[in-house]
C-alpha positions in Angstrom: 30.8 94.6 -95.7 31.6 91.1 -96.8 31.1 89.5 -100.2 30.4 85.9 -101.1 29.9 84.0 -104.3 27.9 80.7 -104.2 27.2 78.3 -107.0 24.4 75.8 -106.9 22.8 73.7 -109.6 20.1 76.3 -110.1 22.5 79.2 -110.6 24.9 81.6 -108.9 24.3 83.8 -105.8 26.3 87.0 -105.2 25.9 88.1 -101.6 27.0 91.2 -99.8 26.4 91.3 -96.0 26.1 94.5 -94.0 25.7 92.8 -90.6 26.8 89.4 -89.4 26.0 89.0 -85.7 26.5 85.3 -86.6 28.8 84.5 -89.5 27.2 83.6 -92.8 29.0 80.2 -93.0 27.7 79.4 -89.4 24.2 80.4 -90.2 23.4 79.4 -93.8 23.9 76.8 -96.5 22.4 77.0 -100.0 20.4 74.6 -102.1 18.3 74.3 -105.3 14.6 74.1 -105.1 12.0 72.4 -107.2 10.0 75.6 -107.4 9.1 77.6 -110.5 8.7 80.8 -108.5 12.1 80.7 -106.8 14.7 78.0 -107.6 17.2 78.7 -104.7 16.9 78.3 -101.0 18.8 79.8 -98.1 19.1 76.7 -95.9 19.3 77.5 -92.2 22.0 75.6 -90.2 20.5 76.4 -86.8 16.8 75.6 -87.2 16.9 71.8 -87.3 14.6 71.8 -90.3 16.8 70.8 -93.2 20.1 70.3 -91.4 20.5 68.5 -88.1 21.4 70.8 -85.2 22.3 70.4 -81.5 19.5 71.8 -79.3 21.8 74.2 -77.4 22.6 75.9 -80.7 19.0 76.4 -81.6 18.3 77.8 -78.1 21.3 80.1 -78.3 20.3 81.6 -81.7 16.7 82.1 -80.5 18.0 84.2 -77.5 20.3 86.1 -79.8 17.6 87.0 -82.3 15.1 87.9 -79.5 17.7 90.3 -78.0 18.0 92.2 -81.3 14.4 93.4 -80.8 15.3 95.3 -77.7 12.6 96.2 -75.1 9.3 94.8 -76.5 6.2 96.2 -74.7 3.0 94.3 -74.1 0.3 93.3 -74.5 2.1 91.3 -77.2 1.2 88.8 -79.9 4.0 86.7 -81.3 3.4 84.9 -84.6 5.5 82.3 -86.4 5.2 81.4 -90.1 4.5 77.8 -91.1 6.2 75.6 -91.5 9.8 76.5 -91.2 9.4 79.1 -88.4 6.8 77.5 -86.2 9.5 76.3 -83.8 11.6 79.4 -84.2 8.6 81.6 -83.4 8.0 79.6 -80.2 11.6 79.8 -79.3 11.6 83.6 -79.8 8.4 83.9 -77.6 10.2 81.9 -74.9 13.3 84.1 -75.0 11.2 87.3 -74.9 9.3 86.0 -71.8 12.5 84.9 -70.1 13.9 88.4 -70.5 10.6 90.0 -69.3 8.5 87.4 -67.3 5.7 89.9 -66.6 5.1 90.4 -70.3 1.5 89.9 -71.2 1.8 87.8 -74.3 0.9 84.6 -76.2 2.3 82.8 -79.2 0.5 81.4 -82.3 1.6 80.3 -85.8 0.1 80.1 -89.2 -0.6 76.7 -90.6 -1.2 74.8 -93.8 -3.4 72.2 -92.0 -7.0 73.0 -92.8 -9.6 71.9 -90.3 -13.2 73.0 -91.3 -14.4 72.6 -87.7 -12.2 75.4 -86.5 -12.9 79.2 -87.0 -10.4 81.1 -89.1 -9.2 84.6 -88.2 -7.8 85.2 -91.7 -5.8 83.9 -94.6 -2.7 85.3 -96.4 -0.4 84.3 -99.2 3.3 83.5 -99.6 3.5 84.0 -103.3 7.0 82.5 -104.0 6.4 79.4 -102.0 5.6 75.9 -103.2 2.5 76.2 -100.9 1.1 79.7 -101.3 -1.8 79.8 -98.8 -1.4 80.3 -95.0 -4.2 80.0 -92.5 -4.4 81.7 -89.1 -7.0 80.3 -86.8 -8.9 82.3 -84.2 -7.0 82.0 -80.9 -8.6 80.2 -78.0 -10.9 82.3 -75.8 -8.2 83.1 -73.1 -6.1 84.8 -75.8 -8.9 86.7 -77.6 -8.4 89.9 -75.6 -4.7 90.1 -76.3 -5.3 89.1 -79.9 -7.7 92.1 -80.4 -6.0 94.6 -78.1 -2.2 93.9 -78.4 0.0 97.0 -78.7 3.0 95.1 -80.1 3.2 92.4 -82.8 6.2 90.2 -83.4 6.3 88.3 -86.7 8.9 85.6 -87.0 10.3 83.9 -90.1 13.6 82.2 -90.8 14.4 84.4 -93.8 13.1 87.6 -95.3 13.7 88.4 -99.0 11.2 91.0 -100.1 9.0 91.2 -97.0 5.8 90.7 -99.0 4.6 87.7 -97.0 5.1 89.3 -93.5 3.5 92.6 -94.8 0.4 90.6 -95.9 0.3 89.0 -92.6 0.6 92.3 -90.7 -2.0 93.9 -92.9 -4.5 91.1 -92.3 -3.9 91.3 -88.5 -4.1 95.1 -88.4 -7.6 94.9 -89.9 -8.6 93.0 -86.8 -6.5 94.9 -84.2 -6.1 98.7 -84.9 -4.4 99.2 -81.5 -1.0 98.0 -82.6 1.7 100.6 -82.1 4.9 98.7 -83.0 5.5 95.8 -85.4 8.7 93.7 -85.3 9.9 91.5 -88.2 12.3 89.1 -86.6 14.3 86.7 -88.8 17.6 84.8 -88.8 18.4 86.5 -92.2 17.0 89.7 -93.8 17.7 90.9 -97.3 15.6 94.0 -96.9 17.3 97.4 -97.7 16.6 100.3 -95.4 14.6 101.9 -98.2 12.4 98.8 -98.5 11.9 98.7 -94.7 10.8 102.4 -94.9 8.3 101.5 -97.7 6.8 98.7 -95.7 6.6 100.9 -92.6 4.7 103.6 -94.6 2.5 100.9 -96.1 1.5 99.5 -92.7 1.1 102.9 -91.1 2.8 101.7 -88.0 6.3 101.8 -86.5 8.4 98.9 -87.9 11.6 97.4 -86.6 13.4 94.7 -88.7 15.8 92.6 -86.7 18.0 89.8 -88.0 21.2 88.0 -87.1 22.5 88.6 -90.7 21.5 91.4 -93.0 22.6 92.2 -96.5 21.6 91.9 -100.2 22.0 89.4 -102.9 21.5 88.8 -106.6 20.8 85.5 -108.4 21.9 84.5 -111.8 19.6 81.7 -113.0 21.3 78.7 -114.7 19.3 78.4 -118.0 20.0 74.7 -118.1 18.6 74.1 -114.6 15.3 72.3 -114.8 13.9 69.8 -112.4 10.4 68.3 -112.6 8.3 70.3 -110.3 5.8 68.6 -107.9 2.1 68.9 -108.6 0.7 72.3 -107.5 0.1 72.3 -103.8 -3.5 72.1 -102.6 -4.8 72.5 -99.1 -7.3 69.7 -98.5 -8.8 69.1 -95.1 -6.6 66.8 -92.9 -7.9 63.3 -92.7 -6.6 63.0 -89.2 -7.3 65.4 -86.3 -5.2 68.6 -86.3 -4.2 69.6 -82.8 -4.8 73.3 -81.9 -3.3 73.4 -78.4 0.4 73.4 -79.6 0.3 76.8 -81.2 -2.2 76.8 -84.0 -4.8 78.6 -81.8 -2.4 80.1 -79.3 -0.2 79.0 -76.4 1.2 80.9 -73.5 3.6 78.4 -72.1 7.3 78.9 -73.0 8.4 75.4 -72.1 5.3 73.1 -72.2 7.1 70.0 -71.0 3.8 68.4 -69.8 3.1 67.5 -73.4 6.3 65.5 -73.7 6.7 61.8 -73.1 8.7 60.9 -70.0 12.4 60.3 -70.8 12.5 57.6 -68.2 10.0 55.6 -70.3 12.0 55.9 -73.6 14.0 52.9 -74.7 17.4 54.6 -75.2 20.3 52.6 -76.5 23.9 53.5 -75.8 24.4 55.4 -79.0 24.0 58.9 -80.3 20.4 60.1 -80.8 18.3 62.0 -83.3 14.9 63.5 -82.4 12.8 63.9 -85.5 9.9 66.4 -85.6 7.1 66.1 -88.1 6.1 69.1 -90.3 4.7 72.0 -88.3 5.2 70.1 -85.0 8.8 70.9 -84.2 9.1 73.0 -81.1 7.9 70.3 -78.8 10.2 67.7 -80.4 13.0 70.2 -79.9 12.2 70.4 -76.2 12.5 66.7 -75.9 15.9 66.8 -77.7 16.9 69.6 -75.3 15.9 67.6 -72.3 18.0 64.7 -73.5 20.9 66.9 -74.2 20.8 68.4 -70.7 20.9 64.8 -69.3 24.2 64.3 -71.1 23.0 62.6 -74.3 24.7 63.1 -77.7 21.6 64.3 -79.5 20.7 66.1 -82.7 17.3 67.6 -83.7 15.8 67.5 -87.2 12.3 67.7 -88.8 10.4 66.6 -91.9 9.2 69.3 -94.2 7.2 70.0 -97.4 9.7 72.2 -99.3 10.9 70.2 -102.4 14.6 70.4 -103.1 17.2 68.4 -105.0 20.4 66.9 -103.6 22.7 69.8 -104.1 24.7 72.2 -102.0 23.7 72.0 -98.4 21.3 69.2 -99.1 23.3 66.0 -99.0 20.5 63.4 -98.9 16.8 63.4 -99.5 14.0 60.9 -98.6 10.4 61.2 -99.7 8.0 60.9 -96.8 4.2 60.4 -96.8 2.0 63.1 -95.4 1.4 62.3 -91.7 -1.9 64.2 -91.8 -3.1 61.9 -94.7 -3.8 64.7 -97.1 -2.0 63.1 -100.0 0.8 65.8 -99.9 4.5 65.0 -100.3 6.9 65.5 -97.5 10.7 65.2 -97.3 13.4 64.3 -94.9 16.8 65.9 -95.7 20.3 65.3 -94.4 19.4 62.3 -92.3 22.5 61.6 -90.2 23.7 58.0 -90.0 24.6 55.9 -86.9 22.0 57.5 -84.6 19.0 56.0 -82.8 16.0 57.9 -84.1 13.0 59.0 -82.1 10.1 60.3 -84.3 7.8 62.6 -82.4 4.1 63.0 -83.5 1.5 65.5 -82.3 -1.0 62.8 -81.5 -1.3 59.0 -81.0 -3.6 58.7 -83.9 -1.2 60.3 -86.3 1.7 58.2 -84.9 -0.2 54.9 -85.4 -1.0 55.7 -89.0 2.4 57.0 -90.3 4.9 54.5 -91.7 8.0 56.6 -91.4 9.3 55.1 -88.2 9.2 51.6 -89.7 11.2 52.7 -92.8 13.8 54.2 -90.4 13.8 51.4 -87.8 13.0 54.3 -85.5 11.3 54.6 -82.1 8.0 56.5 -82.2 6.4 58.6 -79.5 3.5 61.1 -79.4 2.8 64.2 -77.4 0.3 64.0 -74.5 -3.0 65.9 -74.5 
């Protein structure tokens, strides 16, 4: 067991780890959130969400985390949580399929992009988040049978504190699919005690395995002087621009869907280091583009915009406010933007790319995914 003390503007964290397949300092940073429900954040160093990361590191940690699940049987449904774990979930799905190519499975993720034209499977809540509501759309017809008859369910998030959110998701899904025999909670970090895991397993009435690269427990001593103006309560209006469903919101079975990516040969790449920038929930495909560039010998990092409001503190060295690329009037942020790199901003559609002003403010190149 290892012990750590961390001080941030919001207060003090006391951490005890019981398992470190990856060292805490390699896996996590810490920051203060503008959130009345939870004022601290465990900031992943390997996701490319708030801290830039090399694509090979993200791919390596996806494989490590998938391996902790052991032999997963199909039919299988893998779900990632928006927005931080949409890319991680797809990466876990890819790693599971690579280990067992014959696995009958598909991947989908929750979303905070509402589209009234699309049928919902269910909704669930993330009570501590700045944005409480999650939507899960009905999968496309080719995935309906697995969705309703899967025997295994893998739920992926970047960090598990109490397990309430994943438990709500699992309950909602079990109401639609009573055939599930085994549920997996996969996360980079889990703070669940064995006793808490047993309670969740009993609650779900199904075998549960919780796997993580780092496990332990923590306590937080709130700084009574910490106060930052909180953003307006998050609403979930319909997106003004079309929301793509073929990248994971209604299911995808491809592990490396490179056909969506712009051709590297058509990119204007200067002779300088690169940064590939994803946008919101669209981050696995931008990661794939960064990975392709890295495999061609480019010095490239991957990062993404996000909606979680944080202050410049701890692992957050810089912050830029960004307009909502779906034109819902919601605030987005870009953290820890590295300097001296040519930036390629990746959008899920040409229409979104044409409307968003972020590339102009960054003097960045902009590209969009193909249909």
